[in-house]
A tleap script that builds the chain and sets N, CA, C and O, in Angstrom:
source leaprc.protein.ff14SB
mol = sequence {
  NMET ARG LEU LEU THR VAL LEU TYR ILE VAL
  LEU CYS PHE LEU MET GLY VAL MET LEU LEU
  LEU SER PRO TRP LEU LEU PRO TRP GLU GLU
  ASN TYR PHE PHE ILE ARG TYR SER TRP VAL
  GLN ILE VAL ALA SER ASN TYR TYR VAL ARG
  GLY ALA ILE SER GLY ILE GLY VAL ALA ASP
  ILE ALA LEU GLY ALA TRP GLU VAL ALA ARG
  TYR PHE HIE LYS GLY ARG ASN GLU ALA SER
  SER THR LEU ASN CLEU
}
set mol.1.N position { 1.723 21.509 -3.593 }
set mol.1.CA position { 2.150 20.585 -2.552 }
set mol.1.C position { 0.996 19.699 -2.091 }
set mol.1.O position { 1.190 18.522 -1.788 }
set mol.2.N position { -0.197 20.270 -2.042 }
set mol.2.CA position { -1.348 19.474 -1.610 }
set mol.2.C position { -1.677 18.388 -2.620 }
set mol.2.O position { -2.076 17.284 -2.250 }
set mol.3.N position { -1.506 18.707 -3.903 }
set mol.3.CA position { -1.779 17.713 -4.940 }
set mol.3.C position { -0.827 16.527 -4.807 }
set mol.3.O position { -1.248 15.379 -4.947 }
set mol.4.N position { 0.440 16.791 -4.540 }
set mol.4.CA position { 1.397 15.706 -4.355 }
set mol.4.C position { 1.058 14.858 -3.131 }
set mol.4.O position { 1.220 13.638 -3.156 }
set mol.5.N position { 0.597 15.488 -2.083 }
set mol.5.CA position { 0.204 14.752 -0.884 }
set mol.5.C position { -0.987 13.852 -1.165 }
set mol.5.O position { -1.010 12.693 -0.751 }
set mol.6.N position { -1.968 14.384 -1.863 }
set mol.6.CA position { -3.154 13.586 -2.205 }
set mol.6.C position { -2.766 12.431 -3.133 }
set mol.6.O position { -3.250 11.313 -2.957 }
set mol.7.N position { -1.909 12.683 -4.104 }
set mol.7.CA position { -1.460 11.620 -4.999 }
set mol.7.C position { -0.681 10.547 -4.240 }
set mol.7.O position { -0.807 9.358 -4.531 }
set mol.8.N position { 0.117 10.969 -3.273 }
set mol.8.CA position { 0.859 10.017 -2.450 }
set mol.8.C position { -0.085 9.139 -1.627 }
set mol.8.O position { 0.133 7.935 -1.493 }
set mol.9.N position { -1.125 9.750 -1.084 }
set mol.9.CA position { -2.105 9.000 -0.291 }
set mol.9.C position { -2.839 7.993 -1.166 }
set mol.9.O position { -3.019 6.841 -0.771 }
set mol.10.N position { -3.259 8.416 -2.344 }
set mol.10.CA position { -3.951 7.514 -3.266 }
set mol.10.C position { -3.024 6.377 -3.683 }
set mol.10.O position { -3.450 5.224 -3.756 }
set mol.11.N position { -1.764 6.693 -3.954 }
set mol.11.CA position { -0.792 5.667 -4.329 }
set mol.11.C position { -0.606 4.655 -3.202 }
set mol.11.O position { -0.537 3.453 -3.455 }
set mol.12.N position { -0.526 5.129 -1.972 }
set mol.12.CA position { -0.380 4.217 -0.832 }
set mol.12.C position { -1.562 3.267 -0.726 }
set mol.12.O position { -1.379 2.066 -0.525 }
set mol.13.N position { -2.771 3.796 -0.859 }
set mol.13.CA position { -3.949 2.942 -0.760 }
set mol.13.C position { -4.037 1.951 -1.919 }
set mol.13.O position { -4.351 0.780 -1.706 }
set mol.14.N position { -3.769 2.401 -3.124 }
set mol.14.CA position { -3.866 1.501 -4.275 }
set mol.14.C position { -2.806 0.403 -4.226 }
set mol.14.O position { -3.106 -0.765 -4.470 }
set mol.15.N position { -1.583 0.776 -3.914 }
set mol.15.CA position { -0.529 -0.237 -3.810 }
set mol.15.C position { -0.803 -1.192 -2.653 }
set mol.15.O position { -0.538 -2.390 -2.752 }
set mol.16.N position { -1.328 -0.661 -1.569 }
set mol.16.CA position { -1.645 -1.508 -0.422 }
set mol.16.C position { -2.712 -2.534 -0.750 }
set mol.16.O position { -2.586 -3.702 -0.384 }
set mol.17.N position { -3.756 -2.109 -1.433 }
set mol.17.CA position { -4.827 -3.039 -1.817 }
set mol.17.C position { -4.294 -4.072 -2.800 }
set mol.17.O position { -4.626 -5.253 -2.700 }
set mol.18.N position { -3.464 -3.634 -3.754 }
set mol.18.CA position { -2.898 -4.561 -4.723 }
set mol.18.C position { -2.019 -5.601 -4.031 }
set mol.18.O position { -2.110 -6.791 -4.331 }
set mol.19.N position { -1.170 -5.157 -3.109 }
set mol.19.CA position { -0.301 -6.093 -2.402 }
set mol.19.C position { -1.075 -6.980 -1.435 }
set mol.19.O position { -0.676 -8.115 -1.177 }
set mol.20.N position { -2.160 -6.477 -0.911 }
set mol.20.CA position { -2.972 -7.267 0.016 }
set mol.20.C position { -3.698 -8.396 -0.702 }
set mol.20.O position { -3.779 -9.511 -0.186 }
set mol.21.N position { -4.224 -8.116 -1.883 }
set mol.21.CA position { -5.071 -9.093 -2.570 }
set mol.21.C position { -4.360 -9.946 -3.610 }
set mol.21.O position { -4.728 -11.106 -3.798 }
set mol.22.N position { -3.363 -9.412 -4.286 }
set mol.22.CA position { -2.785 -10.120 -5.433 }
set mol.22.C position { -2.169 -11.491 -5.113 }
set mol.22.O position { -2.261 -12.376 -5.963 }
set mol.23.N position { -1.556 -11.724 -3.966 }
set mol.23.CA position { -1.005 -13.074 -3.733 }
set mol.23.C position { -2.068 -14.164 -3.628 }
set mol.23.O position { -1.740 -15.347 -3.710 }
set mol.24.N position { -3.308 -13.797 -3.452 }
set mol.24.CA position { -4.358 -14.785 -3.251 }
set mol.24.C position { -5.251 -14.954 -4.473 }
set mol.24.O position { -6.198 -15.739 -4.437 }
set mol.25.N position { -4.967 -14.231 -5.554 }
set mol.25.CA position { -5.766 -14.325 -6.770 }
set mol.25.C position { -5.095 -15.252 -7.782 }
set mol.25.O position { -3.905 -15.545 -7.669 }
set mol.26.N position { -5.852 -15.706 -8.756 }
set mol.26.CA position { -5.371 -16.666 -9.734 }
set mol.26.C position { -4.196 -16.171 -10.578 }
set mol.26.O position { -3.279 -16.955 -10.825 }
set mol.27.N position { -4.170 -14.917 -11.034 }
set mol.27.CA position { -3.015 -14.490 -11.847 }
set mol.27.C position { -1.674 -14.600 -11.120 }
set mol.27.O position { -0.627 -14.625 -11.766 }
set mol.28.N position { -1.691 -14.665 -9.805 }
set mol.28.CA position { -0.449 -14.824 -9.050 }
set mol.28.C position { 0.237 -16.139 -9.430 }
set mol.28.O position { 1.464 -16.204 -9.503 }
set mol.29.N position { -0.546 -17.168 -9.667 }
set mol.29.CA position { 0.003 -18.471 -9.993 }
set mol.29.C position { 0.241 -18.661 -11.490 }
set mol.29.O position { 0.944 -19.590 -11.886 }
set mol.30.N position { -0.327 -17.805 -12.318 }
set mol.30.CA position { -0.131 -17.888 -13.766 }
set mol.30.C position { 0.823 -16.783 -14.213 }
set mol.30.O position { 0.464 -15.921 -15.014 }
set mol.31.N position { 2.010 -16.824 -13.697 }
set mol.31.CA position { 2.999 -15.780 -13.899 }
set mol.31.C position { 4.096 -16.283 -14.830 }
set mol.31.O position { 4.412 -17.472 -14.832 }
set mol.32.N position { 4.673 -15.388 -15.617 }
set mol.32.CA position { 5.785 -15.740 -16.509 }
set mol.32.C position { 6.965 -16.296 -15.722 }
set mol.32.O position { 7.604 -17.255 -16.154 }
set mol.33.N position { 7.251 -15.710 -14.589 }
set mol.33.CA position { 8.403 -16.143 -13.810 }
set mol.33.C position { 8.190 -17.518 -13.185 }
set mol.33.O position { 9.150 -18.259 -12.970 }
set mol.34.N position { 6.941 -17.860 -12.893 }
set mol.34.CA position { 6.654 -19.200 -12.374 }
set mol.34.C position { 6.947 -20.252 -13.435 }
set mol.34.O position { 7.476 -21.322 -13.133 }
set mol.35.N position { 6.603 -19.945 -14.663 }
set mol.35.CA position { 6.831 -20.891 -15.751 }
set mol.35.C position { 8.320 -20.986 -16.082 }
set mol.35.O position { 8.844 -22.074 -16.320 }
set mol.36.N position { 8.980 -19.858 -16.093 }
set mol.36.CA position { 10.391 -19.801 -16.500 }
set mol.36.C position { 11.327 -20.336 -15.413 }
set mol.36.O position { 12.264 -21.076 -15.713 }
set mol.37.N position { 11.082 -19.972 -14.173 }
set mol.37.CA position { 11.970 -20.357 -13.067 }
set mol.37.C position { 11.169 -21.125 -12.021 }
set mol.37.O position { 10.274 -20.571 -11.382 }
set mol.38.N position { 11.489 -22.370 -11.855 }
set mol.38.CA position { 10.713 -23.201 -10.919 }
set mol.38.C position { 10.943 -22.797 -9.466 }
set mol.38.O position { 10.048 -22.956 -8.637 }
set mol.39.N position { 12.132 -22.276 -9.142 }
set mol.39.CA position { 12.392 -21.895 -7.755 }
set mol.39.C position { 11.544 -20.695 -7.343 }
set mol.39.O position { 11.199 -20.553 -6.170 }
set mol.40.N position { 11.207 -19.831 -8.302 }
set mol.40.CA position { 10.338 -18.684 -7.988 }
set mol.40.C position { 8.949 -19.190 -7.635 }
set mol.40.O position { 8.306 -18.668 -6.724 }
set mol.41.N position { 8.486 -20.204 -8.353 }
set mol.41.CA position { 7.175 -20.770 -8.068 }
set mol.41.C position { 7.150 -21.399 -6.676 }
set mol.41.O position { 6.166 -21.267 -5.947 }
set mol.42.N position { 8.219 -22.073 -6.317 }
set mol.42.CA position { 8.282 -22.710 -4.997 }
set mol.42.C position { 8.248 -21.655 -3.894 }
set mol.42.O position { 7.526 -21.802 -2.908 }
set mol.43.N position { 9.030 -20.598 -4.066 }
set mol.43.CA position { 9.100 -19.548 -3.039 }
set mol.43.C position { 7.796 -18.759 -2.978 }
set mol.43.O position { 7.256 -18.544 -1.893 }
set mol.44.N position { 7.285 -18.327 -4.122 }
set mol.44.CA position { 6.117 -17.458 -4.142 }
set mol.44.C position { 4.820 -18.200 -3.827 }
set mol.44.O position { 3.825 -17.571 -3.467 }
set mol.45.N position { 4.815 -19.515 -3.955 }
set mol.45.CA position { 3.616 -20.280 -3.618 }
set mol.45.C position { 3.521 -20.586 -2.131 }
set mol.45.O position { 2.487 -21.057 -1.657 }
set mol.46.N position { 4.579 -20.324 -1.403 }
set mol.46.CA position { 4.588 -20.555 0.036 }
set mol.46.C position { 3.605 -19.584 0.712 }
set mol.46.O position { 3.597 -18.388 0.420 }
set mol.47.N position { 2.788 -20.117 1.608 }
set mol.47.CA position { 1.781 -19.282 2.271 }
set mol.47.C position { 2.406 -18.214 3.167 }
set mol.47.O position { 1.815 -17.151 3.360 }
set mol.48.N position { 3.574 -18.475 3.708 }
set mol.48.CA position { 4.235 -17.468 4.533 }
set mol.48.C position { 4.705 -16.280 3.691 }
set mol.48.O position { 4.627 -15.130 4.123 }
set mol.49.N position { 5.188 -16.573 2.496 }
set mol.49.CA position { 5.608 -15.499 1.591 }
set mol.49.C position { 4.396 -14.693 1.151 }
set mol.49.O position { 4.435 -13.463 1.125 }
set mol.50.N position { 3.320 -15.391 0.806 }
set mol.50.CA position { 2.085 -14.695 0.436 }
set mol.50.C position { 1.580 -13.825 1.589 }
set mol.50.O position { 1.151 -12.690 1.376 }
set mol.51.N position { 1.631 -14.355 2.791 }
set mol.51.CA position { 1.205 -13.587 3.959 }
set mol.51.C position { 2.093 -12.384 4.213 }
set mol.51.O position { 1.609 -11.325 4.612 }
set mol.52.N position { 3.401 -12.540 3.985 }
set mol.52.CA position { 4.317 -11.412 4.170 }
set mol.52.C position { 4.029 -10.308 3.163 }
set mol.52.O position { 4.070 -9.128 3.509 }
set mol.53.N position { 3.740 -10.676 1.935 }
set mol.53.CA position { 3.417 -9.677 0.917 }
set mol.53.C position { 2.095 -8.993 1.254 }
set mol.53.O position { 1.963 -7.780 1.094 }
set mol.54.N position { 1.127 -9.763 1.717 }
set mol.54.CA position { -0.134 -9.159 2.155 }
set mol.54.C position { 0.078 -8.257 3.364 }
set mol.54.O position { -0.587 -7.229 3.494 }
set mol.55.N position { 0.988 -8.626 4.241 }
set mol.55.CA position { 1.311 -7.785 5.395 }
set mol.55.C position { 1.921 -6.461 4.982 }
set mol.55.O position { 1.641 -5.430 5.593 }
set mol.56.N position { 2.755 -6.481 3.946 }
set mol.56.CA position { 3.295 -5.228 3.421 }
set mol.56.C position { 2.159 -4.365 2.868 }
set mol.56.O position { 2.177 -3.141 2.997 }
set mol.57.N position { 1.169 -5.020 2.250 }
set mol.57.CA position { 0.000 -4.278 1.766 }
set mol.57.C position { -0.780 -3.630 2.894 }
set mol.57.O position { -1.217 -2.485 2.775 }
set mol.58.N position { -0.957 -4.355 3.983 }
set mol.58.CA position { -1.655 -3.788 5.143 }
set mol.58.C position { -0.866 -2.611 5.711 }
set mol.58.O position { -1.445 -1.591 6.084 }
set mol.59.N position { 0.454 -2.758 5.775 }
set mol.59.CA position { 1.292 -1.655 6.271 }
set mol.59.C position { 1.197 -0.442 5.344 }
set mol.59.O position { 1.206 0.698 5.809 }
set mol.60.N position { 1.106 -0.682 4.054 }
set mol.60.CA position { 0.987 0.414 3.100 }
set mol.60.C position { -0.357 1.129 3.246 }
set mol.60.O position { -0.418 2.355 3.155 }
set mol.61.N position { -1.418 0.384 3.468 }
set mol.61.CA position { -2.731 0.988 3.702 }
set mol.61.C position { -2.708 1.793 5.000 }
set mol.61.O position { -3.269 2.886 5.067 }
set mol.62.N position { -2.059 1.249 6.028 }
set mol.62.CA position { -1.939 1.975 7.297 }
set mol.62.C position { -1.148 3.259 7.120 }
set mol.62.O position { -1.483 4.279 7.722 }
set mol.63.N position { -0.101 3.226 6.300 }
set mol.63.CA position { 0.673 4.427 6.015 }
set mol.63.C position { -0.195 5.475 5.314 }
set mol.63.O position { -0.109 6.663 5.624 }
set mol.64.N position { -1.020 5.037 4.380 }
set mol.64.CA position { -1.938 5.963 3.713 }
set mol.64.C position { -2.925 6.582 4.687 }
set mol.64.O position { -3.205 7.779 4.620 }
set mol.65.N position { -3.457 5.763 5.598 }
set mol.65.CA position { -4.393 6.288 6.603 }
set mol.65.C position { -3.690 7.272 7.538 }
set mol.65.O position { -4.269 8.289 7.920 }
set mol.66.N position { -2.452 6.971 7.903 }
set mol.66.CA position { -1.689 7.885 8.758 }
set mol.66.C position { -1.437 9.206 8.039 }
set mol.66.O position { -1.516 10.271 8.650 }
set mol.67.N position { -1.136 9.140 6.755 }
set mol.67.CA position { -0.921 10.366 5.981 }
set mol.67.C position { -2.201 11.190 5.871 }
set mol.67.O position { -2.147 12.420 5.906 }
set mol.68.N position { -3.355 10.525 5.740 }
set mol.68.CA position { -4.633 11.245 5.716 }
set mol.68.C position { -4.842 11.974 7.037 }
set mol.68.O position { -5.209 13.148 7.054 }
set mol.69.N position { -4.606 11.273 8.141 }
set mol.69.CA position { -4.782 11.899 9.452 }
set mol.69.C position { -3.824 13.066 9.633 }
set mol.69.O position { -4.204 14.112 10.159 }
set mol.70.N position { -2.593 12.889 9.200 }
set mol.70.CA position { -1.599 13.961 9.316 }
set mol.70.C position { -1.965 15.148 8.434 }
set mol.70.O position { -1.771 16.301 8.819 }
set mol.71.N position { -2.490 14.860 7.258 }
set mol.71.CA position { -2.889 15.914 6.317 }
set mol.71.C position { -4.001 16.771 6.914 }
set mol.71.O position { -3.942 17.999 6.862 }
set mol.72.N position { -5.019 16.114 7.482 }
set mol.72.CA position { -6.124 16.873 8.069 }
set mol.72.C position { -5.723 17.562 9.365 }
set mol.72.O position { -6.198 18.661 9.651 }
set mol.73.N position { -4.865 16.943 10.144 }
set mol.73.CA position { -4.395 17.573 11.382 }
set mol.73.C position { -3.555 18.808 11.068 }
set mol.73.O position { -3.668 19.836 11.736 }
set mol.74.N position { -2.718 18.694 10.053 }
set mol.74.CA position { -1.890 19.827 9.634 }
set mol.74.C position { -2.769 20.962 9.110 }
set mol.74.O position { -2.513 22.129 9.404 }
set mol.75.N position { -3.790 20.631 8.346 }
set mol.75.CA position { -4.716 21.643 7.833 }
set mol.75.C position { -5.486 22.335 8.944 }
set mol.75.O position { -5.733 23.539 8.876 }
set mol.76.N position { -5.867 21.574 9.972 }
set mol.76.CA position { -6.581 22.153 11.111 }
set mol.76.C position { -5.683 23.100 11.895 }
set mol.76.O position { -6.134 24.149 12.355 }
set mol.77.N position { -4.410 22.733 12.048 }
set mol.77.CA position { -3.465 23.602 12.762 }
set mol.77.C position { -3.199 24.877 11.985 }
set mol.77.O position { -3.078 25.945 12.585 }
set mol.78.N position { -3.105 24.793 10.660 }
set mol.78.CA position { -2.888 25.989 9.849 }
set mol.78.C position { -4.100 26.909 9.903 }
set mol.78.O position { -3.953 28.130 9.941 }
set mol.79.N position { -5.296 26.327 9.906 }
set mol.79.CA position { -6.518 27.132 9.959 }
set mol.79.C position { -6.646 27.848 11.308 }
set mol.79.O position { -7.055 29.008 11.360 }
set mol.80.N position { -6.298 27.157 12.391 }
set mol.80.CA position { -6.406 27.788 13.701 }
set mol.80.C position { -5.334 28.850 13.910 }
set mol.80.O position { -5.568 29.827 14.621 }
set mol.81.N position { -4.163 28.675 13.304 }
set mol.81.CA position { -3.105 29.658 13.465 }
set mol.81.C position { -3.434 30.945 12.684 }
set mol.81.O position { -3.034 32.031 13.102 }
set mol.82.N position { -4.144 30.836 11.575 }
set mol.82.CA position { -4.523 32.039 10.832 }
set mol.82.C position { -5.631 32.797 11.541 }
set mol.82.O position { -5.739 34.014 11.387 }
set mol.83.N position { -6.459 32.102 12.316 }
set mol.83.CA position { -7.521 32.776 13.049 }
set mol.83.C position { -6.976 33.552 14.234 }
set mol.83.O position { -7.578 34.537 14.661 }
set mol.84.N position { -5.843 33.119 14.768 }
set mol.84.CA position { -5.263 33.795 15.932 }
set mol.84.C position { -4.495 35.050 15.562 }
set mol.84.O position { -4.080 35.798 16.448 }
set mol.85.N position { -4.297 35.298 14.285 }
set mol.85.CA position { -3.568 36.500 13.871 }
set mol.85.C position { -4.447 37.666 14.047 }
set mol.85.O position { -4.043 38.793 13.759 }
savepdb mol mol.pdb
quit
């Protein structure tokens, strides 16, 4: 169970960083869908859309940080409960 929690935390941080940075990098504009569908390029090139995607990345990083805090708080509570036995 701990391994799954750690993997979930790592996934949250990695996806968050990817979503935070990718709308502002060059490969974002050199996309297959931009070439194939012009309306996708219009929508995805909008700064508000880019900001919203980056905001989801920030929320994902915050979720990872919250899970880290919860993981350590839960571990501290389990350790203190075993000492009281």
